[in-house]
N, C-alpha and C positions, 0 to 999 in steps of 0.2 A: 733447189735452184740449179739452172743450167750453168755448170762451171765454165764450159767453153765460151759462153756469151758474156761472162762477168769477170773482170780483173780488179783486184783490190791492191792498191799501192799505198803502203803505209808511209807517212811522213811525220815530221816533228810535230806539226800542229794538228794532225788528224790523219785523214786518208783521202785518196782519190779513187773513186769507183768508176771504171769504164765499162760501158754496156754496149754490146753488139746484138742485133736481133730485135725481136718484138718485145715491146714493153707492155706487159699485161698487169692487171691488178694483183695477180698472184706473185709475179716477179717483184713488184713494188713492195709487197709484204716481206719477201725474202731480203730485199735490199735494206729495208728498215731494220730487220733483225741483225744484219751484218753491221750496219752503221751504228747500232747501239753501243758497240765497243769503243767508239771514238768520240772525242770531244767535238770535232768538226769534220764534216764530210763534204767533199766536192764530187758531185755525181755527173759524170761526163756522158751525155746521151746523144752527142752530135752525130754518131754513126748508127744510132738505133732507129727502129721503126715505132712510131708513137701513134696509138689508137686513141679515140675519144675516151674509152674506158681507162686506158693507161694514163692519159692526161689528168683525168679526174682523180685517180688514185695518187698521182704525184702532187696534185693541188692539196689534197688532205694531208699528205706527209709534210709538205712544205709549210702548211699552216701550223702543224703541230710542232715541227722542229724549230721554227722561228729562225734565229741567227745561227743555228748549228748546221745548216744545210745550204749549199749553193748548187743550183741546177744549171747545167750547160745543155741547151735543148737542140733537137734536130730542127730542120727547116720545114718539115711537112709531116702530115699524119698518114697513117695507113689508108689506102683507098678502100672504098666500099667493096666488099666481096661480091663476086658475081651471084652467089647464092641469095644475097639480100635484094637483088633487083627482080623486077617482074619477069616471069618466065615466058618466052615466046613472043613473037611480034604482035600477036593479037591480045595479049594480056592487058587488062585494065590498069591504068596508071593513076595513082593518087598523087598528083603533082605536089601538093602541100606536104604530104608524108615523105615523098622522095626528097623534096627540098630540105625538110627538117632533118632527115637522115644524113644528107650530104653536108649540112652545115654544122653538125655536132662536133666533128673533128676540128675544123678550123676555129670554131668558137672556143672550144676547150683549150686548145693550144694558145690562142691569143690571150685568154684569161690567165693561163699559167704564166705566160711571159710577163704580163702586167703584174702579176703577184710577185714574181721574182724581182722585177724592176722596182716595185714599191719597197720591198725589203732592202734592196741595195741603197735606194735613195734615203730611206729612214736611217740606215746605218751610217750614212755620210752626213747626217744632221739636216737634210733637206726636207723638212717636214711638209712644206706646202706642195712640193713636187710629188712627194710620196702620197699625200692626200689626193692629189689630182689623179694619180695612177689608180688609187683605190676606187675613186668615183667612176673611172672608166671601167674598172672591173665589175662594178655593180651593174652598169648598163649592159655589159656583155652577159652577165649572169642572168639578168632579167630576160633577155632575148632567148638564151639557151633554155631557160625554164618554160617559156611560152612554147617553144618548139616541142619540148618533152611532154608538156601537158597536152598539146594537140595530138601528138603521136599516141599517147596513152589513151586519150579519149576516143580516138577514131578507129582503133583496131578491134578485132573480135575479142570478146571477153569470155572467160570462164568464171561464172559466179559461184561463190561458196560462202560458208559462214566465216566471218571475220570478227575478231574481238576489237570493238571500236576503241575502248580505253587503251589497249596495248598499242594499237596502230596510231592513235592520237599522240601518245607519249613519244613514240618513235619519230613521227613527223615533226612534233614540236621541238624535240631535241635537235633534229637536223636543221630546222629553220633558225633556231636560236644560235647554233654554231656558225651558220653561214652569215647571218646578219651581224652578229658580233656584239649585240647589246640587248638590254631589256631582260625581262623574266617571262616565263610561260608556266602556268599551272594547269594541270588537268584534274578535274574534280568529277566524281561519279556519285550519283544519288539513286539509291542508298549506297554508302561507301563500299559495302562488301559485294555489290553486284558486279558481275562480269557481263557486259552488254554486247550482244552479238547482232551484226547486221549481215544481210545477204548482198555481197558485192564482189567487185574485182579489186584485189588487194592493192595493186600498184596504182590503179586509178584513184582509189580512196586515199592512199598515202599522198599522192600528188595534190589532191583536193585540199586536204588538211594543211599540207605544207604551204600551199599558196595562200590560204586564208590566214594562217599564223604569220607568215612572212609579211603579208600586207599590213597586218596590225602592228607588227614590230617596226616596220619602216615608217608607217604613218605617224606613230606616236613618238618616234625619236629616241634619243639615248635613254630616257627614263621610262621606256615603254613597259607596260604591264598587260600581258595578254592572258586571258583565262578561257579554258575550254570546259564547259559544263555539259555533262552527259547524263541524261535521265533514263533510267531503266523503263521499258515500256509497260503500260498497264494492259493486262490481258494480251491480246494479239495486236495491239496498236503499234504505230511506228515508234522508232527510237527518236528522241528529241536531243539535239545538241546545239549549243550556242557558243560561238566564238566571239568574244568581246574584247575591246581594247580601250585604252585611256587616251586615244588620239582625238583629232578634231571632228571625227564623224564623217558620214557620207555627204557629199554636196547635194543640194536640192535637186539638181537635174538627174542625178543617179537614182535618187529615191523616187522621182516622178516616173522614170522609165527604166526600171532595173533590167540589166542584162541586154539593153538595147543601146544605151547611151555610151559612147566611147569616151569616157571621162575618167580621170584618175585623181586621187588625193595626194599623190606623191610627185615631187619634182622629177621630171624625166619619165614618169610613168606613161604607159601606152594605153591604159584604160581597157584592155581586152582580157585581162586575167580573170575578172569576175564573170565575164561571158563564158569563158572556157570552163570555169568551175561549175556554173549553172548547167552547162552541157553535160558534165560528168554526173551531176546529181539527177538530171532528168533521165539519163540513160539507166540509172539505177531505179527508176520509177519513184524517185523521191521529190522533195520540194525544198527550195531555197528561197529565203526571204531576207531582205535587208531593212534595217531600221537604225535609228540613233537612240541609244539608251542614255541613262543619266550620266555615264562616265565617258562615252565615246561610241564608236561604231559597234554594231552587233549584227552577226550573220546567224540566222536561225536555219537549222537543217532538220528535215524530217526524212528518215531513211527506213526502208522496210526491215523488219526484224527477221531473225533467223534462229533456229535452235542451234546450240553449240555443236561443233563437230565432235564425234566420239574420239 
């Protein structure tokens, strides 16, 4: 940790940690290790420079620490570096990609501010106000994820062999932690198989994350989401099914999948499935929607790949 940028002031009820300079995920990890020695930590970041990645790392820390951490935040995020912008006056500009890049920072910081505010309101016994703040957080998070899905789907990819069960378990855990309710099970048939697909790892992670999150949010607090992955026969495609116990897809979505901008969720924008289908098609796969006996089902067919040595 950069000692010149961090000052720790011990007090009776804990410590105040003052930070100057750039807040990065690595710095947040160092701060977490320092704070573990104290019962309560007030982290003063008002003179720090906060990037979108730094804000996301702080969000994870704050969610894990609950009432043991108070964050005092700066007013702005680090601006986009010149190296991230198109080079030269004649370079092509993807306006949506540029917009998504520019919005990541403000959205991350706004989400983090709402998260800290919700914790303060809950600590004061203002349950309704805290719930309203968490609802607003969910809306910001949905917009942020849509931006991230678009950026992931639209950029050049390097395809390689990816273990689908391992990736699905990772995505399912992240989605469950962020939604905060329900259960997610990953099942492989046969159980001992390690199923490999040819794809871009981050795009596939985003795909499964979105589909699991959709199921958890649609089914509510008692949500049960299951990911069934079947090992391919011969050289055929990998089959995966993501199913939930929610109300199922509306008829207009089933009638015109990936074209109808409709949502099963209150406040949903109805374009998440369109972006997911875009990712699948770029992998030369196939995505189908149906309503099963218990709720919605998303069927995926993905090209198989031999495992990497």
